[in-house]
C-alpha positions as CSV (number, residue, x, y, z in Angstrom):
1,M,26.9,-18.9,56.5
2,R,26.1,-22.2,54.8
3,L,22.6,-22.0,56.2
4,I,22.1,-18.5,54.7
5,N,23.4,-19.7,51.3
6,I,20.9,-22.6,51.4
7,L,18.0,-20.3,52.3
8,L,19.0,-17.9,49.4
9,F,19.2,-20.8,47.0
10,C,15.7,-22.0,48.1
11,I,14.3,-18.5,47.7
12,I,15.7,-18.2,44.1
13,I,14.3,-21.6,43.2
14,A,10.9,-20.6,44.6
15,I,10.9,-17.3,42.6
16,S,12.0,-19.1,39.5
17,Q,9.2,-21.7,39.8
18,A,6.6,-19.0,40.4
19,S,7.8,-17.1,37.3
20,N,7.5,-20.3,35.2
21,N,4.0,-20.9,36.5
22,N,3.1,-17.3,35.5
23,F,4.3,-17.7,32.0
24,K,2.0,-20.7,31.6
25,G,-1.0,-18.6,32.4
26,A,-2.2,-15.1,31.7
27,I,0.6,-12.5,31.8
28,D,-0.2,-9.0,32.8
29,L,1.8,-6.6,30.6
30,S,-0.5,-3.6,31.4
31,Y,2.5,-2.0,33.2
32,N,4.3,-1.7,29.8
33,K,1.6,-0.7,27.3
34,D,3.8,2.1,26.0
35,I,6.9,0.0,25.2
36,Y,6.9,1.3,21.6
37,G,7.7,4.7,23.0
38,K,10.9,3.6,24.7
39,N,14.2,4.7,23.2
40,Q,15.5,1.2,22.8
41,I,12.6,0.2,20.6
42,E,13.5,-0.1,16.9
43,A,10.6,-2.0,15.5
44,I,8.7,0.6,13.6
45,K,11.6,2.9,12.6
46,N,13.6,-0.1,11.4
47,W,10.6,-1.6,9.7
48,G,11.5,-4.6,7.5
49,V,14.4,-5.8,9.6
50,D,13.0,-9.2,10.4
51,T,13.8,-9.9,14.0
52,H,11.5,-11.8,16.2
53,S,12.0,-9.4,19.1
54,A,11.5,-6.3,17.0
55,G,9.4,-3.9,19.0
56,V,9.8,-5.6,22.3
57,S,11.9,-4.3,25.2
58,L,14.5,-6.6,26.6
59,G,12.8,-9.1,28.8
60,N,9.5,-8.9,27.1
61,T,10.0,-11.4,24.4
62,L,7.7,-14.4,25.0
63,N,8.0,-17.8,23.5
64,F,5.1,-20.3,23.8
65,E,2.5,-22.1,21.8
66,G,-0.2,-20.4,19.8
67,G,-3.6,-20.4,21.3
68,S,-6.4,-17.9,20.5
69,I,-5.4,-17.7,16.8
70,D,-5.0,-21.4,16.1
71,P,-6.8,-21.1,12.7
72,L,-3.9,-18.7,11.6
73,T,-1.0,-20.4,13.4
74,S,-1.9,-24.0,13.1
75,G,-0.6,-24.4,16.7
76,Q,3.1,-23.6,15.9
77,K,5.2,-21.6,18.3
78,I,4.9,-17.8,18.2
79,D,8.0,-15.7,18.8
80,G,8.2,-12.0,19.4
81,I,5.5,-9.5,20.3
82,R,2.8,-11.4,22.1
83,G,0.7,-9.2,24.2
84,I,-1.8,-11.4,26.1
85,V,-4.5,-8.8,25.7
86,G,-5.3,-6.6,22.6
87,L,-3.8,-7.2,19.2
88,G,-0.4,-8.5,20.2
89,E,-0.7,-12.1,19.0
90,L,-2.6,-11.2,15.8
91,F,0.0,-8.5,15.0
92,T,2.9,-10.9,15.5
93,V,1.3,-13.7,13.4
94,L,0.4,-11.4,10.5
95,Q,3.8,-9.5,10.6
96,N,5.9,-12.7,10.8
97,Q,4.0,-15.1,8.6
98,Y,1.5,-13.4,6.3
99,F,2.3,-9.8,5.3
100,K,5.4,-10.7,3.3
101,L,3.8,-13.6,1.6
102,I,0.8,-11.5,0.5
103,F,3.1,-8.7,-0.8
104,L,5.2,-11.3,-2.7
105,A,2.1,-12.8,-4.2
106,I,0.9,-9.4,-5.4
107,I,4.2,-8.3,-7.0
108,I,4.5,-11.7,-8.8
109,L,0.9,-12.6,-9.7
110,V,-0.4,-9.2,-10.8
111,P,2.3,-8.5,-13.4
112,L,2.0,-12.2,-14.6
113,S,-1.7,-11.7,-15.2
114,F,-1.1,-8.6,-17.2
115,F,1.7,-10.3,-19.2
116,G,-0.9,-13.0,-20.0
117,H,-3.3,-10.2,-21.1
118,F,-0.6,-8.7,-23.3
119,I,0.1,-12.0,-25.0
120,V,-3.5,-13.1,-25.5
121,I,-5.3,-9.8,-26.2
122,G,-2.5,-7.5,-27.1
123,Q,-2.1,-3.8,-27.2
124,R,-5.0,-1.6,-28.3
125,K,-4.1,0.5,-31.3
126,F,-5.7,3.7,-32.5
127,N,-5.1,6.3,-35.2
128,H,-3.2,9.2,-33.6
129,H,-3.1,11.4,-36.6
130,Q,-5.4,14.0,-35.0
131,K,-4.7,14.7,-31.4
132,L,-6.6,16.7,-28.7
133,Q,-5.2,18.6,-25.8
134,V,-7.1,16.9,-23.0
135,F,-4.9,17.8,-20.0
136,S,-3.2,21.2,-19.2
137,K,0.4,21.7,-18.1
138,F,-0.8,22.3,-14.6
139,N,-2.6,18.9,-14.7
140,I,0.6,17.3,-15.8
141,I,2.8,19.0,-13.2
142,V,0.4,18.1,-10.3
143,H,0.1,14.5,-11.6
144,W,3.8,13.9,-11.7
145,G,4.3,15.8,-8.5
146,A,2.1,13.2,-6.8
147,A,3.2,10.2,-8.9
148,I,6.9,10.3,-8.4
149,P,6.9,10.4,-4.6
150,F,4.0,7.9,-4.6
151,V,6.1,5.4,-6.6
152,L,9.1,6.0,-4.4
153,I,7.0,5.4,-1.3
154,C,5.7,2.1,-2.7
155,I,9.2,0.9,-3.7
156,T,10.8,1.8,-0.4
157,G,7.9,0.3,1.4
158,L,8.5,-3.0,-0.3
159,I,12.2,-2.7,0.5
160,M,11.3,-2.4,4.2
161,V,8.9,-5.3,4.0
162,F,11.6,-7.5,2.5
163,G,14.4,-5.8,4.4
164,S,15.8,-9.0,5.9
165,Y,16.3,-10.5,2.4
166,L,18.0,-7.4,1.1
167,G,20.8,-7.1,3.6
168,G,18.9,-5.0,6.2
169,G,21.1,-2.4,8.0
170,S,22.0,0.9,6.3
171,F,20.3,0.0,3.0
172,V,16.9,-0.6,4.7
173,R,17.3,2.5,6.9
174,F,18.1,4.6,3.7
175,A,14.9,3.2,2.1
176,R,13.0,4.1,5.3
177,D,14.4,7.7,5.2
178,I,13.4,8.1,1.5
179,H,10.0,6.7,2.5
180,G,9.6,9.3,5.1
181,L,10.9,12.2,3.0
182,A,8.7,11.4,0.0
183,T,5.5,11.2,2.1
184,P,5.0,14.9,2.8
185,I,5.7,15.7,-0.8
186,F,3.1,13.3,-1.9
187,V,0.6,14.7,0.6
188,V,1.0,18.2,-0.8
189,F,0.6,17.2,-4.4
190,G,-2.0,14.6,-3.5
191,V,-4.2,17.3,-2.0
192,L,-3.8,19.4,-5.2
193,M,-4.6,16.4,-7.3
194,F,-7.7,15.6,-5.3
195,A,-9.0,19.2,-5.6
196,M,-8.2,19.2,-9.3
197,W,-9.9,16.0,-10.4
198,F,-12.3,14.8,-7.7
199,K,-15.4,16.2,-9.6
200,Y,-14.4,14.2,-12.7
201,C,-13.9,11.0,-10.7
202,I,-17.4,10.9,-9.1
203,F,-18.9,7.6,-10.2
204,K,-21.9,7.8,-12.6
205,A,-24.4,5.2,-13.7
206,Y,-22.6,4.5,-17.0
207,D,-19.6,3.4,-15.0
208,I,-21.5,0.2,-14.2
209,E,-21.6,-0.6,-17.9
210,W,-17.8,0.0,-18.0
211,F,-17.3,-2.6,-15.3
212,K,-19.6,-5.0,-17.0
213,M,-17.5,-4.9,-20.2
214,M,-14.2,-4.4,-18.3
215,G,-13.6,-1.3,-20.3
216,G,-13.4,-3.4,-23.5
217,Y,-9.9,-4.6,-22.5
218,L,-10.9,-8.2,-22.8
219,S,-11.6,-7.9,-26.5
220,K,-9.5,-7.0,-29.5
221,E,-12.4,-5.1,-31.0
222,N,-12.4,-1.3,-30.8
223,R,-16.1,-0.7,-29.8
224,L,-17.5,2.3,-28.0
225,V,-16.8,2.3,-24.3
226,P,-19.1,4.3,-21.9
227,A,-16.7,6.6,-20.0
228,G,-16.3,10.3,-19.1
229,K,-13.0,12.1,-19.0
230,F,-11.8,9.4,-16.7
231,N,-13.1,5.8,-17.1
232,A,-14.4,3.8,-14.2
233,G,-11.0,2.0,-13.7
234,Q,-9.2,5.4,-13.6
235,K,-11.8,6.7,-11.1
236,M,-11.3,3.7,-8.9
237,W,-7.5,4.2,-9.0
238,F,-8.0,7.9,-8.2
239,W,-9.9,7.2,-5.0
240,I,-7.5,4.5,-3.9
241,A,-4.5,6.7,-4.6
242,T,-5.8,9.7,-2.8
243,I,-8.0,8.4,0.1
244,G,-5.8,5.3,0.4
245,G,-2.7,7.4,0.2
246,A,-4.0,9.7,3.0
247,I,-4.7,6.6,5.2
248,M,-1.2,5.3,4.5
249,A,0.4,8.7,5.3
250,F,-1.6,9.0,8.5
251,T,-0.9,5.5,9.7
252,G,2.7,5.7,8.7
253,G,3.1,9.0,10.6
254,V,1.6,7.4,13.7
255,M,4.0,4.5,13.5
256,F,7.0,6.7,12.8
257,F,6.4,9.2,15.6
258,Q,4.9,6.6,17.9
259,Y,2.4,9.1,19.5
260,T,0.1,6.4,20.9
261,D,-0.1,3.2,22.9
262,I,1.2,-0.2,21.8
263,N,-2.1,-1.6,20.9
264,T,-3.1,1.3,18.7
265,L,0.3,1.0,17.0
266,R,-0.4,-2.6,16.3
267,L,-3.8,-1.6,14.8
268,V,-2.4,1.1,12.5
269,A,0.4,-1.2,11.4
270,I,-2.1,-3.8,10.3
271,I,-4.2,-1.2,8.5
272,H,-1.0,0.2,6.9
273,N,-0.2,-3.2,5.4
274,V,-3.7,-4.1,4.3
275,V,-4.2,-0.8,2.5
276,G,-0.7,-1.3,1.1
277,F,-1.8,-4.6,-0.6
278,L,-4.6,-2.7,-2.5
279,I,-2.3,0.2,-3.4
280,I,0.5,-1.9,-4.7
281,A,-1.8,-4.1,-6.8
282,M,-3.6,-1.0,-8.3
283,L,-0.3,0.8,-8.9
284,I,0.9,-2.1,-11.0
285,T,-2.4,-2.1,-12.9
286,H,-2.1,1.7,-13.5
287,I,1.4,1.4,-14.8
288,Y,0.4,-1.5,-17.2
289,M,-2.6,0.4,-18.5
290,S,-0.5,3.6,-19.0
291,L,2.5,2.0,-20.7
292,F,1.4,-1.2,-22.4
293,A,-2.3,-1.7,-22.7
294,I,-2.9,1.1,-25.2
295,E,-0.4,2.3,-27.8
296,G,0.7,5.9,-27.2
297,A,-1.4,6.2,-23.9
298,I,1.7,7.5,-22.1
299,E,1.5,10.7,-24.1
300,A,-1.6,11.8,-22.1
301,I,0.4,12.0,-18.9
302,I,3.5,13.4,-20.6
303,N,2.2,16.2,-22.7
304,G,-1.6,16.0,-22.1
305,K,-2.5,14.9,-25.7
306,M,-4.7,12.0,-26.7
307,G,-5.6,10.7,-30.2
308,E,-9.1,11.8,-31.3
309,E,-10.0,8.2,-32.3
310,E,-8.9,6.8,-29.0
311,L,-10.8,9.4,-27.0
312,S,-14.0,8.9,-29.1
313,I,-14.0,5.2,-28.5
314,L,-12.5,4.7,-25.0
315,H,-14.1,7.9,-23.5
316,S,-17.2,8.1,-25.7
317,I,-19.4,10.1,-23.3
318,Y,-16.7,12.7,-22.7
319,Y,-16.0,12.9,-26.4
320,K,-19.7,13.5,-27.1
321,E,-19.8,16.2,-24.4
322,I,-16.9,18.2,-26.0
323,V,-18.4,17.8,-29.5
324,D,-21.9,19.0,-28.4
325,S,-20.4,21.9,-26.5
326,G,-18.3,23.0,-29.4
327,K,-15.0,22.7,-27.4
328,I,-13.5,20.1,-29.7
329,N,-12.1,22.5,-32.3
330,S,-10.2,24.5,-29.7
331,M,-8.7,21.3,-28.3
332,K,-7.3,20.1,-31.6
333,V,-3.6,20.2,-31.8
334,A,-2.1,21.5,-35.1
335,H,0.3,19.3,-36.9
């Protein structure tokens, strides 16, 4: 009996030693490429809860030194999802070390830069005595139908990113649910908005001049700015919000429903975050321009009215078009 026990002990030691040797070399996880599809996986659906083992089945969490991505890791230990092949290591490093820092930098530095602009340059002011009806009620409804869920998606997305610092648990899951519910609403109104405005948002040659002078926003002087119904900055935001929003909706859907293999999920998660950087930065910019950069600009997206002086200076090409076509009189709003 004692001999049997000794033999069993030796076998266990041998297996343990072999396992240790395997972990030092290449590890074949090909048998488990679909681990994101297992019921016990919570990584994507509890996005933002910062656990090193998020997205990894029990027994698949690996802890060892960084190797192939040393420029990113500086050699420190990597915990969590660490597929030896594919995007496992890159995804882990970006998710655990960089994504939150980049989002934090964006939500701090972008508003600070605009605060500096407001202090140094100040708000643009125009005579709003005569107003023109530039946008219809339908335009306004579609815009807000897309804007409200879009802002909710961005806010709840940030809550999920910083979920571990906000208590995690039910609060983050609630944000995740709002994130998911707001997305199809945005998609519906986003498609309508795209169909409604895309022809006005095609870039023209004069938009190059707008970029060269930064739309006149770096000067206190009210000089003519070459722009159509939408200026180059608004056009850029339109394409980012619609095409970028479509990319975010698609990649978010793939992550939520998990209809693909683990490596593709890692790829779409990286894309989702990178496009998210651009969208958050541009959303903050859009809000600043709408609320603070120009006095009374918010009226254009509330009731569709713009001051004639503002339109003639900041959208000089569009203003000339409506004057030359004789439409301007019908657009004037009676006092």
